N, C-alpha and C positions, 0 to 999 in steps of 0.2 A: 555265646553265652559264657561257656570258660573264662574266656580272658576277661568279660564283665564282672565275673564274681570275684575274679582275682584283684582287679582294679578297685572293685569296693573295699575289699580288706585292705589293700596297700594306702587307700586314702584316708581310711580309717584311722590306721597307723599314723602316717605322716601328719595328718592334721592337728595332733597334739604333740607333736614331737618336737617342734621349734628347732628344727635343723641347725641353723646357723650356730646355737649357743648350746645344743645338748652335749657337745664335745667339751667345750670349755668349761662346763659346770660340773663336770662328771665326779670329781671329788672335792670340791668347794665345800666351804661352810656353808650351812643353808642351800645347797643344791637340791633342785627339787627332781630333775629328771623327767624323760618322756613320760606322760600321762597314760598312754597306750604302749603296753611292752606285753611279750608273748608269755602269758600264763595259762595254766592248767588246774584240773584236780585229778591227779594219779589215782585216787581213792575209788573213783568211777570203775576203774580196772578191777574186776573181780577176783583176780587170783593173788597170790602170793609173790613178792617180789625176793625173797631174802634165800632164796634156793638157787643153783645154777639153772635147773630147769625152768622153773619159774621166771627167772628173770630173762633167760632166753625166749620163754613163749611170749612174753609183754614187748620184748625188745623186736621180736618179729612183726607183732601186729602193729608197733608203733613205725617201724621201718616202712612198712608197706604204706602205711596212711600219710607217712611225712614225702615219701617218692610221688605220691600224688599231687602234694602242695607243692613241690619242688617243681615238678613239670608244668603245673598250671602258671605258677608264678613267674617261671623263667620264661614264658611268652610274651612277658610285658614288652612293649616296645620302647624304645628310648625316649618317646613322647610321653607315655604313660609314667616312666619313671622320674621324668623331669618335672612334672606337672605332682605327682605323688611325693617326691622326695623334696621338692622346692631347690633343686640343684641346678647348677648352670650347665653342666656337661653329662654325659654319660660316658665312662670308658668301658664299650662294647668289649675290647679284648678281656680286660678285666672281668667283666661279667661273666662272659662265656667260660674263662678260664676258672672261675669259681665254682659256677654250675658242672663243669666236666669233671673236676674235683670232687665235689659233693656226692655225683652220682656214682663216680668210682667209689667212694667209702662207703656208699649205701648198700653196693651190690656186695664189696667185701665182707661188710657187716652183716648182712643178711646170709651171706653163706658159713659165716661162723656162729650166726644164731642157729643155724639149722643143721649142726652137725650131728645132733642128737633128737631129731625129729620124730614123732611118734607119728604111726598109719592114722589118719582119720583126722589128724589135727589141721585145722581150717588155716593155722597161720603157715603150714607149711607147703612147700611145694616142690616140684622136682627141680631137674637142671635149671639154673637162671645163667646161662653165658653171657648175656648182655643185660643192660638197664632196660630196654624194653621189654625183656622177658619178665623183670619185676614189677613193671608198671600193669603189664597185663595180668599178673595175678593180682595185683593191689586191687584194680578196677573191678575183677570179679568178687573178691574177697569185701571189699567195701559195699556194694549193691547187694550182696548175701550175706551181711553181717549178722550173727545172731542176734535175736531182739534184745538179750540182757545186756549188749555191748553198744547199742545204737547210742546212747547216751555218754558213754565214753568216747565213742567215734567221733560224734558232734562237737564235744569239747575238745579232743585234740586236733580235730580239723581246724578249728579258730586258732589254737594254740600255733600250730605248725605254719600256717601262712603266715601269722603276724611275726614269726620267728625267721619265718623267709625273707619276709619283707626287710627285717632290722638287717640282715646278712647281705641282701641285694644292695641296699642303700651303700653299705660300707665297700661292698665290690665295684660299685657305680663310682665312686669318689677316688679309689686306689688306683694308680700310686701318687696321684695329686695331694690326695690327703691319706698318709699312712695310718694302719690300723692293725689289729690281729688277723684282719681277713686273707692275709698272704705274706709269704716271706719273701726276703728280699735276696737269699741265698741259703746253701746248706749249713752254714755258721748259725744261723737262727732256728730256733725251735718253738713249736706251739702246741705237741701233745698229739699231734695227727699220728704221727708215726709210732707211738706206743704200742704195745701188745696188747693183745685182746682181754678187757675186764681189767687194765692197770689204770689206777688214776692217781695223780698227784693234786694235793693241796697248796695253795699258795694264799698270801695275804699281802695286801699294798697298803702304803702310806703312813704306817706308822713310825716310830712306837707312840704312842699316845702318853700322858704326864701320868707321873709314879701313881699308882692305884687306879688307872683308868681301864679301858676296854681292851688295851693289849695284856695286861695281867690274866683278865677274866678269860678272854681267848686262849691262852697260853694254857690256864688252868683247866678249860674243857678239852683240849687236846690231850694234856697230860692223862687226865679221867678217862678219857677214852681210849689211850694208849695209841696214839697217831701223831705224826710229825708233818710240819710244813716248811715251805719257805716263807721268809717274812721278808720282803722286798720294802726297805726302809728308805726314807727321805732324809737327807744329811743332816738339814736342819732341825728336823725332829730328834733325831740320835744324839745331834750335839748339846741341843737344850736339854736333854734327859741327862745326858753323860755331865752337863754343868748342875744339875738340881740333885745328881745322886752320885755315883760312882761307876768306875769301869768294872769294879767286882759285882756290884747289883747288876748290871748289864749281861755281864755273863753267867749269872744266876739264872737272870730272867730268860735267856735264850737256850739254855742247857738242853740238850739232846734234840734241838731244832736246827734250822738253817737261816741264814741270813744273807740276802743279798741287795744290790744296789738298785735303787729307784730314781738316784739321782739327788742333788742338792736340795733343788725346789721342784714341786709338783709343776711343771711347765714344760712344754711340748720341747723335745729335744730335736724336732726336725726342724724348726724356725730360730731358735736361741743360738745366738752368734757365739755363746759362751757354753755350750753343751759338751765339749771335751773338758773344759775345766770342771764341769758340775761332776761328770763321771770320775775324774781323777781324783776330785777333793774327797769324794764319796768313799772312794776305794782306800785311800789313806787313812780316812777316820775309821772305817770298818776294820782294818787290818791294825790297827794298833790300838784298838779298842778290845776287840773279841779273839778269841782264841781261833786257828787254823781250821780245826774240825767243825765251826761253825759257819766260818764265811765260807761261802760258795760263788764261784766265779761266773756269776749270773747277773745281768743287767735288764732290770725290766723298764721299758721308757713309759714315761705318764702319759696315758691315752693311747698306748701303743704306737705313738708317734716318734719314727726316727728318720734319718736321712738315708736316701736309697746307696749313697757311695760311702757310707759310713763303717763297711766290713773292715777295710784296711786296717781302721783307727782300733777297733774293737780286738783283732787279731794282735795287734801289737800289745794292746792292754791284757792279754790273753782273758779276755771275757766273751761270754755269748749271750745274744739278746734273747731272753725268753719271755715269750709271749703267751697266749693261752688260749685253749678255743672251747670253752664252756664257760660263759659269763654270768654270773648268778644276779646281776642288777641288783645286789644288797644295798647299793649306794642311793638309791633311785628312793626318794620320798613317797611313789607311789606305789612301792613293792612293800609287803611287809613279809615278816619270817616265814608265816605259811605258803606266801606266795614263791619264795625262794626254794623251798622243800620241793614243793611240787614243779617249779621250772626245772630245779637242778636232776631232778630224777626222772623227767622226760627226755631231757636232753641226753643224759648217761644212758637211757636204753636207746636212742637214737646213735650216739656216738660211740658207745661201749669201749672207749678209752679216752683219756686226754688228761688237761691241766685244768684245774677249776679255779676262777678268780673269785677271792672273797677281799674284804678291808678290815681290818681290825681296829679300825676307826670309827667303824659303825656296829650296832649291836646285835644285828640279824643273825650272823654266822654262828655266833654263840648258843644261840636258840636252834636254827635251822640244821647244822650238821649233827648234832645227836639225833634228832629224827632222821635224817638221810643214811647215818649210820646203821640206825634200828630198821627201818625199813628195807635196806639191801644185805642187811647180816651178812652172809660170808659168800654172796653171790659176787662180789667185787673185791680187788685187792687193793688197799691202799699203801702206797710205795712209799719207801723211806725217802726222806726230802733230799737225802745226800746223792741219790740216783739220778736225780733230776740233771745236774751237772755233767753228769757222764752219758746221757742219753744221746744215741746218734741220731 
């Protein structure tokens, strides 16, 4: 019965996904994106999230429920995934590695969230030396869920299974199709190694034309006293430079960080000119913006890069900077409220990481102030310059 329920969720996810084209239209003009994406309503949780204790309690509940979804979906066979994801092969080693890493992170995050547990709190348990202990606790709490939380549980349950399906598909395709799901080496980063409650903001694909969404996004960050890394496309930066000035760009990105997204929004795993794309963009960045703004980070479009590119990046003194919290703000089936709910639920599960947004789409400038308000001082938003120094 368990596996049938899982397959129903994953088939529903895959049916609307258009798997062959969903990657290629990720940020293209007029892109639609998968119609089925992990969504939730965090307001169904009755407690506050803007204090350390409130955040931890909600985090414990989310981790417990998510562990059940992870275990259930992880039991899908290769045949199930082939049918559900419309892919030609499943890299079982990659799937197994991702599931193991996710279980390890969940166990660690539950322990971190439980450091100040109160007696009698249903989200708390005793010692959890292994993931199986976490699962055992999760099964008990899910069955005995307080009545006022049943609606939250059912809503979160659908979110968790759909999100795991998103990630399982990426894991099944890796490394044949590279993505943020896994690193190729220690030279790359994705946010998983950050300290508890630490988060970075990142934006891809800009800048927009003068007076466009990049300005309003930066204005929102200034008003919120936050910084972010903007991974810019060389073509768009050059166009902006041609139509304004270097001084205007310096003023635009003041107190922020700028990294490379390559010259064009094109997969750097299959493009024969990928090295030229990176070198050309780096020259433009370093001749246009001051050293305290440019960070030695490269974010590959779609997260796709070559598995043997580490030598090149080391020679260029660059690091590949991925993410582990995807807002899906580029997706036309996702509105600003969906972004708020999705990111808050993921932050409760992950407890640290690098958030992916796009300053060429309007949702982040609306969603982020709501996220900042909902979480208050329960988390820390790191200065963008620290991302390049992350170990």
